[in-house]
N, C-alpha and C positions, 0 to 999 in steps of 0.2 A: 504494499500500500504506500509506504513512504517513497519507494523507488518511483512509482507512478506519479506521485505528487511532485517529486523533484524533477522528473522528466517533463511534466506538464508545465512547471514553472520555467524550466530552461528553454523549452521549445514551443511553448504556447504563445498566445497572443501577447503576453507581456515580456516574453524572452526574446533574444536576438534572432533565434531560428537560423535558417540556412541563408537568409537574405541579408545578413548584417553587413557584408562587404560592399553592398551597393550604395549605402548611404555615405560612407567616407569617399568612395569613388565619385559619387555625384557632387559632393561639396568640393572635392579637388578640382573637378572639371569646371564647376560653376565659377570658382575663384580664378582659375586659370584663364577661362574665356573672358571674364571681366577685366582682369589685369591686361590681357592681350589687347582688348578693345580700347582700354584707356591709353595705353602706349601708342597704339596705332592712330588714334584720333589726335593725340598730342603731337605726333610727327607731322600730321597734316597742318596743324596750326602753326608749327615752326617753319613751314615752308619747305618741307622735305621734297615736295614735287614742284620745283621752281620752273618758271617759264623760261624758255631759251632766249638769250639776249639777241639783239639784231646782229651782232658780230658772229654769234654762233650760227644763226640761220644763214648768214652770208658764207661762212666757212663750209657749211654743209652743201650749199649750192655749188660752190667751187669744187668740193670733193666729188660731187656727183657728175661734174662736167657740164653743168648747165650754163656756166659763165666762164669766160677766159681768164687767164691770169691778170691781164691788163685791166679788164673790167673789175675783177676782184679787188685789185690794189686801189683803183680809183674810188670804188664804193667804200672800201675800208677807210680811205683817207677822209671821205665825207663824213662817215660815221664818227671817226675820232675827233674831227674838228667840231662837231655839234655837241659832243659829250662834255 
């Protein structure tokens, strides 16, 4: 009788049962996702994804062969004189 009562208390509705590992795993995942989301949003606010500068765009166009070296140098000089 005592063994049955001990077994019922350990594995019954008030005991941990076989599902006890799920709750710690759930909370670890919950806090991990929350911390990840906070750091991810913080990076966006700090300008992690910056817009390319006009000089960067000009360099890309020259690298792709859309403009000649002479045109690149002329446009770069204009950009540097206005900055």
